[in-house]
MIDOSE-1310 file (N, C-alpha, C; in nm, 2 decimals, decimal comma, always signed):
residues 185
mrkl	-0,88/+1,47/-0,45/-0,91/+1,48/-0,34/-1,00/+1,40/-0,25; -1,10/+1,35/-0,33/-1,20/+1,23/-0,31/-1,15/+1,08/-0,29; -1,02/+1,07/-0,33/-0,97/+0,96/-0,33/-0,88/+0,97/-0,20; -0,81/+1,08/-0,15/-0,77/+1,08/-0,05/-0,85/+1,09/+0,07
iicl	-0,96/+1,13/+0,08/-1,06/+1,11/+0,19/-1,11/+0,97/+0,19; -1,12/+0,88/+0,09/-1,16/+0,75/+0,09/-1,06/+0,67/+0,15; -0,94/+0,68/+0,12/-0,80/+0,65/+0,15/-0,80/+0,66/+0,30; -0,83/+0,78/+0,38/-0,82/+0,82/+0,50/-0,92/+0,74/+0,57
lvic	-1,03/+0,74/+0,53/-1,13/+0,65/+0,59/-1,13/+0,52/+0,63; -1,08/+0,46/+0,52/-1,03/+0,31/+0,52/-0,91/+0,28/+0,63; -0,82/+0,36/+0,59/-0,68/+0,35/+0,70/-0,73/+0,39/+0,85; -0,84/+0,46/+0,88/-0,86/+0,52/+1,03/-0,99/+0,45/+1,07
lpvm	-1,06/+0,33/+1,01/-1,15/+0,30/+1,08/-1,14/+0,13/+1,10; -1,05/+0,10/+1,14/-1,05/-0,06/+1,17/-1,09/-0,12/+1,31; -1,16/-0,23/+1,30/-1,20/-0,25/+1,42/-1,12/-0,38/+1,50; -1,10/-0,33/+1,62/-1,01/-0,43/+1,69/-1,11/-0,48/+1,81
vaae	-1,05/-0,59/+1,86/-1,14/-0,65/+1,97/-1,05/-0,67/+2,09; -1,12/-0,65/+2,21/-1,02/-0,66/+2,31/-1,12/-0,76/+2,41; -0,98/-0,83/+2,48/-1,03/-0,95/+2,55/-0,99/-0,90/+2,72; -1,07/-0,92/+2,79/-1,02/-0,87/+2,91/-0,95/-1,03/+3,02
epaa	-0,86/-0,98/+3,10/-0,78/-1,08/+3,20/-0,84/-1,07/+3,32; -0,83/-1,15/+3,41/-0,89/-1,14/+3,54/-0,78/-1,00/+3,59; -0,79/-0,94/+3,69/-0,72/-0,84/+3,76/-0,61/-0,94/+3,86; -0,51/-0,91/+3,88/-0,39/-0,96/+3,97/-0,45/-1,01/+4,08
paed	-0,41/-1,07/+4,19/-0,44/-1,12/+4,31/-0,49/-1,01/+4,39; -0,54/-0,99/+4,51/-0,59/-0,90/+4,61/-0,49/-0,86/+4,67; -0,40/-0,95/+4,69/-0,30/-0,91/+4,80/-0,19/-0,79/+4,74; -0,20/-0,77/+4,59/-0,13/-0,67/+4,58/-0,18/-0,55/+4,59
lsle	-0,12/-0,45/+4,68/-0,22/-0,35/+4,72/-0,19/-0,23/+4,64; -0,09/-0,25/+4,51/-0,07/-0,11/+4,45/-0,19/-0,09/+4,35; -0,24/-0,20/+4,33/-0,37/-0,20/+4,23/-0,50/-0,14/+4,28; -0,55/-0,04/+4,20/-0,67/+0,01/+4,28/-0,79/-0,07/+4,22
kgdk	-0,89/-0,08/+4,26/-1,00/-0,15/+4,24/-1,05/-0,13/+4,13; -1,09/-0,23/+4,03/-1,11/-0,21/+3,89/-1,00/-0,23/+3,78; -0,91/-0,19/+3,85/-0,79/-0,21/+3,73/-0,77/-0,37/+3,68; -0,74/-0,39/+3,54/-0,75/-0,53/+3,51/-0,65/-0,52/+3,37
svit	-0,57/-0,63/+3,35/-0,50/-0,68/+3,24/-0,59/-0,64/+3,14; -0,54/-0,59/+3,02/-0,63/-0,61/+2,88/-0,54/-0,60/+2,78; -0,59/-0,72/+2,69/-0,50/-0,77/+2,59/-0,59/-0,75/+2,45; -0,53/-0,65/+2,39/-0,60/-0,62/+2,25/-0,54/-0,67/+2,12
lglk	-0,62/-0,75/+2,03/-0,57/-0,79/+1,90/-0,67/-0,72/+1,80; -0,61/-0,71/+1,69/-0,67/-0,61/+1,57/-0,61/-0,67/+1,46; -0,69/-0,65/+1,35/-0,64/-0,63/+1,20/-0,67/-0,52/+1,15; -0,58/-0,45/+1,05/-0,58/-0,30/+1,04/-0,59/-0,33/+0,87
ggvg	-0,65/-0,27/+0,80/-0,62/-0,27/+0,65/-0,67/-0,12/+0,61; -0,57/-0,09/+0,49/-0,59/+0,03/+0,46/-0,52/+0,05/+0,28; -0,48/+0,13/+0,28/-0,45/+0,19/+0,12/-0,32/+0,29/+0,16; -0,20/+0,26/+0,10/-0,07/+0,32/+0,06/-0,07/+0,40/-0,05
lpql	-0,01/+0,50/-0,02/+0,00/+0,60/-0,16/+0,15/+0,66/-0,15; +0,21/+0,51/-0,19/+0,37/+0,56/-0,24/+0,39/+0,67/-0,35; +0,30/+0,71/-0,43/+0,33/+0,80/-0,52/+0,34/+0,94/-0,50; +0,32/+0,93/-0,37/+0,35/+1,11/-0,31/+0,47/+1,15/-0,29
ssal	+0,57/+1,00/-0,34/+0,73/+1,06/-0,28/+0,81/+0,95/-0,40; +0,73/+0,88/-0,47/+0,80/+0,78/-0,59/+0,73/+0,75/-0,71; +0,76/+0,66/-0,79/+0,70/+0,62/-0,90/+0,61/+0,47/-0,88; +0,59/+0,46/-0,76/+0,54/+0,34/-0,72/+0,36/+0,36/-0,73
dttf	+0,26/+0,28/-0,73/+0,11/+0,31/-0,76/+0,06/+0,28/-0,61; -0,05/+0,29/-0,61/-0,15/+0,30/-0,48/-0,16/+0,15/-0,46; -0,13/+0,13/-0,32/-0,14/-0,01/-0,28/-0,21/-0,04/-0,16; -0,25/-0,19/-0,10/-0,28/-0,22/+0,02/-0,21/-0,20/+0,15
cvhl	-0,25/-0,20/+0,23/-0,17/-0,23/+0,36/-0,26/-0,30/+0,46; -0,18/-0,43/+0,51/-0,26/-0,47/+0,63/-0,16/-0,50/+0,72; -0,23/-0,51/+0,87/-0,15/-0,50/+0,98/-0,20/-0,59/+1,08; -0,12/-0,67/+1,17/-0,20/-0,78/+1,28/-0,11/-0,68/+1,39
eaay	-0,22/-0,64/+1,49/-0,16/-0,56/+1,60/-0,19/-0,66/+1,71; -0,09/-0,62/+1,83/-0,13/-0,70/+1,98/-0,09/-0,62/+2,06; -0,17/-0,59/+2,18/-0,14/-0,51/+2,28/-0,13/-0,56/+2,40; -0,10/-0,53/+2,51/-0,12/-0,58/+2,65/-0,10/-0,43/+2,74
qfpf	-0,22/-0,42/+2,80/-0,19/-0,31/+2,89/-0,21/-0,34/+3,06; -0,11/-0,30/+3,15/-0,06/-0,35/+3,24/-0,18/-0,32/+3,36; -0,22/-0,38/+3,46/-0,32/-0,39/+3,54/-0,28/-0,26/+3,65; -0,24/-0,17/+3,66/-0,22/-0,07/+3,72/-0,24/+0,09/+3,65
wgsr	-0,26/+0,19/+3,73/-0,25/+0,31/+3,65/-0,42/+0,33/+3,58; -0,51/+0,26/+3,64/-0,64/+0,24/+3,50/-0,60/+0,17/+3,39; -0,49/+0,09/+3,39/-0,49/+0,01/+3,25/-0,43/+0,12/+3,14; -0,37/+0,21/+3,17/-0,31/+0,34/+3,08/-0,22/+0,28/+2,99
lglv	-0,11/+0,19/+3,08/+0,05/+0,21/+3,01/+0,05/+0,06/+2,96; +0,11/+0,04/+2,87/+0,09/-0,11/+2,78/+0,25/-0,11/+2,68; +0,20/-0,25/+2,65/+0,31/-0,26/+2,56/+0,25/-0,32/+2,37; +0,31/-0,27/+2,28/+0,25/-0,30/+2,16/+0,33/-0,34/+2,05
aslg	+0,27/-0,44/+1,97/+0,35/-0,52/+1,88/+0,26/-0,54/+1,74; +0,35/-0,48/+1,62/+0,26/-0,48/+1,51/+0,32/-0,56/+1,40; +0,26/-0,61/+1,30/+0,32/-0,69/+1,16/+0,25/-0,65/+1,10; +0,31/-0,56/+0,98/+0,24/-0,53/+0,85/+0,31/-0,59/+0,73
ytqp	+0,21/-0,59/+0,62/+0,26/-0,59/+0,47/+0,22/-0,50/+0,42; +0,32/-0,47/+0,27/+0,26/-0,39/+0,19/+0,30/-0,43/+0,05; +0,27/-0,42/-0,09/+0,32/-0,46/-0,20/+0,30/-0,35/-0,31; +0,36/-0,25/-0,28/+0,36/-0,15/-0,42/+0,43/-0,19/-0,54
tgsg	+0,36/-0,13/-0,65/+0,43/-0,19/-0,79/+0,45/-0,07/-0,87; +0,52/-0,05/-0,96/+0,53/+0,03/-1,05/+0,61/-0,01/-1,19; +0,54/+0,09/-1,28/+0,60/+0,06/-1,44/+0,63/+0,16/-1,50; +0,73/+0,21/-1,59/+0,71/+0,29/-1,68/+0,81/+0,28/-1,81
sgtd	+0,82/+0,38/-1,88/+0,89/+0,37/-1,97/+1,00/+0,48/-1,99; +1,10/+0,50/-2,11/+1,17/+0,58/-2,12/+1,27/+0,59/-2,25; +1,33/+0,68/-2,31/+1,41/+0,70/-2,42/+1,54/+0,69/-2,39; +1,63/+0,59/-2,48/+1,78/+0,61/-2,43/+1,83/+0,59/-2,57
srlp	+1,89/+0,68/-2,64/+1,96/+0,66/-2,80/+2,05/+0,52/-2,79; +2,11/+0,51/-2,68/+2,21/+0,39/-2,71/+2,14/+0,26/-2,73; +2,03/+0,24/-2,68/+1,94/+0,12/-2,65/+1,89/+0,05/-2,78; +1,88/-0,08/-2,85/+1,79/-0,10/-2,96/+1,67/-0,04/-2,96
ggey	+1,63/+0,03/-3,07/+1,48/+0,10/-3,10/+1,49/+0,23/-3,01; +1,58/+0,26/-2,92/+1,58/+0,39/-2,85/+1,48/+0,40/-2,73; +1,40/+0,28/-2,71/+1,31/+0,30/-2,60/+1,33/+0,15/-2,49; +1,28/+0,21/-2,38/+1,30/+0,12/-2,27/+1,19/+0,09/-2,21
twet	+1,14/-0,03/-2,11/+1,05/-0,01/-2,05/+1,03/-0,12/-1,90; +1,01/-0,06/-1,80/+1,03/-0,13/-1,66/+0,94/-0,16/-1,58; +0,95/-0,26/-1,50/+0,82/-0,30/-1,41/+0,94/-0,31/-1,25; +0,85/-0,27/-1,15/+0,95/-0,28/-1,04/+0,78/-0,35/-0,93
tqrq	+0,83/-0,45/-0,82/+0,75/-0,48/-0,72/+0,85/-0,47/-0,60; +0,78/-0,40/-0,51/+0,87/-0,38/-0,40/+0,77/-0,45/-0,26; +0,82/-0,55/-0,19/+0,76/-0,61/-0,08/+0,81/-0,55/+0,05; +0,73/-0,52/+0,11/+0,76/-0,45/+0,24/+0,71/-0,55/+0,38
ttld	+0,75/-0,59/+0,47/+0,72/-0,63/+0,59/+0,77/-0,56/+0,70; +0,69/-0,51/+0,78/+0,73/-0,44/+0,90/+0,69/-0,48/+1,05; +0,78/-0,47/+1,12/+0,77/-0,53/+1,26/+0,77/-0,41/+1,37; +0,71/-0,35/+1,43/+0,67/-0,26/+1,53/+0,67/-0,32/+1,66
vgvl	+0,77/-0,27/+1,77/+0,75/-0,31/+1,91/+0,77/-0,15/+1,99; +0,68/-0,14/+2,08/+0,71/-0,01/+2,16/+0,58/-0,01/+2,27; +0,58/+0,12/+2,33/+0,48/+0,13/+2,44/+0,37/+0,22/+2,41; +0,24/+0,19/+2,47/+0,14/+0,25/+2,43/+0,09/+0,30/+2,57
vkfm	+0,04/+0,44/+2,58/+0,01/+0,51/+2,66/-0,13/+0,61/+2,65; -0,22/+0,54/+2,72/-0,35/+0,61/+2,70/-0,39/+0,68/+2,79; -0,45/+0,80/+2,74/-0,48/+0,92/+2,84/-0,60/+0,90/+2,95; -0,69/+0,82/+2,91/-0,80/+0,80/+3,02/-0,79/+0,66/+3,06
erss	-0,86/+0,65/+3,18/-0,88/+0,49/+3,24/-0,97/+0,41/+3,12; -0,93/+0,27/+3,14/-0,98/+0,15/+3,05/-1,14/+0,20/+3,05; -1,18/+0,22/+3,17/-1,35/+0,23/+3,20/-1,41/+0,33/+3,09; -1,34/+0,42/+3,08/-1,40/+0,53/+2,99/-1,43/+0,50/+2,85
pwnl	-1,56/+0,56/+2,80/-1,61/+0,52/+2,67/-1,51/+0,55/+2,56; -1,47/+0,70/+2,57/-1,37/+0,74/+2,47/-1,22/+0,75/+2,50; -1,13/+0,75/+2,44/-1,00/+0,72/+2,48/-0,91/+0,78/+2,37; -0,80/+0,86/+2,40/-0,69/+0,86/+2,29/-0,56/+0,81/+2,36
glsl	-0,48/+0,75/+2,28/-0,36/+0,68/+2,29/-0,25/+0,72/+2,20; -0,12/+0,73/+2,27/+0,00/+0,75/+2,22/+0,08/+0,63/+2,22; +0,18/+0,58/+2,10/+0,24/+0,46/+2,09/+0,39/+0,51/+2,01; +0,47/+0,47/+2,08/+0,62/+0,50/+2,01/+0,73/+0,38/+2,05
gsrt	+0,81/+0,34/+1,95/+0,85/+0,23/+1,99/+0,98/+0,22/+1,85; +1,04/+0,10/+1,82/+1,12/+0,07/+1,72/+1,02/+0,00/+1,62; +1,10/+0,02/+1,49/+1,01/-0,01/+1,35/+1,16/-0,11/+1,25; +1,11/-0,23/+1,22/+1,23/-0,29/+1,16/+1,13/-0,33/+1,01
vfls	+1,19/-0,26/+0,89/+1,14/-0,28/+0,81/+1,21/-0,39/+0,70; +1,17/-0,51/+0,65/+1,22/-0,59/+0,57/+1,17/-0,58/+0,43; +1,28/-0,51/+0,33/+1,24/-0,46/+0,19/+1,30/-0,58/+0,10; +1,22/-0,59/-0,03/+1,29/-0,70/-0,10/+1,20/-0,59/-0,25
vlts	+1,30/-0,60/-0,32/+1,25/-0,50/-0,45/+1,31/-0,59/-0,58; +1,19/-0,62/-0,66/+1,22/-0,71/-0,78/+1,20/-0,61/-0,88; +1,32/-0,57/-0,98/+1,30/-0,46/-1,08/+1,35/-0,57/-1,22; +1,24/-0,55/-1,33/+1,28/-0,59/-1,50/+1,27/-0,49/-1,59
geag	+1,30/-0,52/-1,70/+1,29/-0,45/-1,78/+1,34/-0,48/-1,92; +1,30/-0,42/-2,04/+1,33/-0,46/-2,16/+1,35/-0,31/-2,26; +1,40/-0,33/-2,36/+1,44/-0,25/-2,51/+1,45/-0,34/-2,59; +1,35/-0,29/-2,69/+1,35/-0,34/-2,85/+1,31/-0,49/-2,80
depf	+1,23/-0,52/-2,71/+1,16/-0,67/-2,72/+1,28/-0,78/-2,67; +1,40/-0,72/-2,61/+1,50/-0,80/-2,55/+1,50/-0,74/-2,39; +1,47/-0,83/-2,32/+1,49/-0,84/-2,19/+1,63/-0,80/-2,13; +1,63/-0,69/-2,05/+1,78/-0,68/-2,01/+1,81/-0,72/-1,87
gehd	+1,73/-0,83/-1,79/+1,75/-0,86/-1,69/+1,68/-0,86/-1,58; +1,68/-0,91/-1,47/+1,61/-0,90/-1,36/+1,70/-0,89/-1,24; +1,67/-0,78/-1,16/+1,77/-0,75/-1,01/+1,64/-0,76/-0,90; +1,72/-0,84/-0,81/+1,65/-0,86/-0,68/+1,73/-0,80/-0,59
etat	+1,66/-0,70/-0,50/+1,77/-0,63/-0,41/+1,67/-0,64/-0,25; +1,74/-0,67/-0,15/+1,66/-0,71/-0,04/+1,75/-0,60/+0,08; +1,69/-0,58/+0,19/+1,75/-0,50/+0,27/+1,67/-0,47/+0,44; +1,72/-0,46/+0,52/+1,64/-0,46/+0,65/+1,69/-0,32/+0,70
llgm	+1,60/-0,23/+0,73/+1,61/-0,08/+0,76/+1,53/-0,08/+0,90; +1,62/+0,00/+0,98/+1,59/+0,02/+1,10/+1,54/+0,17/+1,15; +1,42/+0,16/+1,24/+1,39/+0,29/+1,27/+1,29/+0,30/+1,40; +1,21/+0,40/+1,38/+1,10/+0,45/+1,48/+0,99/+0,48/+1,46
fagl	+0,90/+0,43/+1,52/+0,73/+0,51/+1,50/+0,68/+0,55/+1,60; +0,61/+0,65/+1,60/+0,52/+0,70/+1,67/+0,33/+0,68/+1,64; +0,27/+0,67/+1,71/+0,14/+0,68/+1,66/+0,03/+0,73/+1,77; -0,08/+0,81/+1,68/-0,20/+0,82/+1,78/-0,32/+0,78/+1,72
qgey	-0,41/+0,72/+1,82/-0,51/+0,67/+1,81/-0,62/+0,72/+1,92; -0,73/+0,72/+1,87/-0,87/+0,75/+1,91/-0,95/+0,58/+1,92; -1,04/+0,59/+2,03/-1,10/+0,48/+2,07/-1,21/+0,52/+2,12; -1,33/+0,40/+2,07/-1,49/+0,41/+2,17/-1,50/+0,27/+2,18
rlgp	-1,51/+0,26/+2,30/-1,55/+0,12/+2,37/-1,72/+0,09/+2,29; -1,71/-0,03/+2,27/-1,81/-0,11/+2,21/-1,84/-0,24/+2,28; -1,90/-0,26/+2,42/-1,91/-0,34/+2,47/-1,79/-0,41/+2,53; -1,77/-0,53/+2,49/-1,63/-0,61/+2,50/-1,54/-0,57/+2,40
galf	-1,57/-0,52/+2,31/-1,47/-0,48/+2,22/-1,44/-0,35/+2,20; -1,38/-0,25/+2,09/-1,36/-0,13/+2,07/-1,33/-0,09/+1,91; -1,40/+0,03/+1,89/-1,35/+0,07/+1,77/-1,22/+0,15/+1,74; -1,13/+0,14/+1,70/-1,03/+0,23/+1,69/-1,03/+0,33/+1,56
l	-0,99/+0,45/+1,56/-0,98/+0,56/+1,48/-0,86/+0,61/+1,44
């Protein structure tokens, strides 16, 4: 349980920096006073726990995220994109009477690169010190799996499999403003 709490803390405490751009020209009457375009860049790191549903071991996760919030409606609506990478590994052994020595071992490395593109809606105006955000969009996962094994000190080959998987993502984030930057939870 302690490991799970530590993992959640590492995942949930990335620091992101927000830079502001000047507001759109004054002749655009649809903008309220104080609305600004906001560009957010951030690096998130954490721990992946694939062993909850597979034979893979605990691994690292890194994500580079960028967001643009439009200069209207209190800068609540925006676009978000994220590029992530993780590389879980696994190994094990088993028995099979058909093999020399009756035992075998295996090792696998899975490389996952994710690309997320979607919309971001924040519940409070940009000027609020606390905020909640909801994001929703498409996810593309580029997957590469390399597996090898041996039986009786004889390798029985290496298998490399690649795939591209399409899906969706949904995210909820908390935010606390820290001057020109913000802490995302």
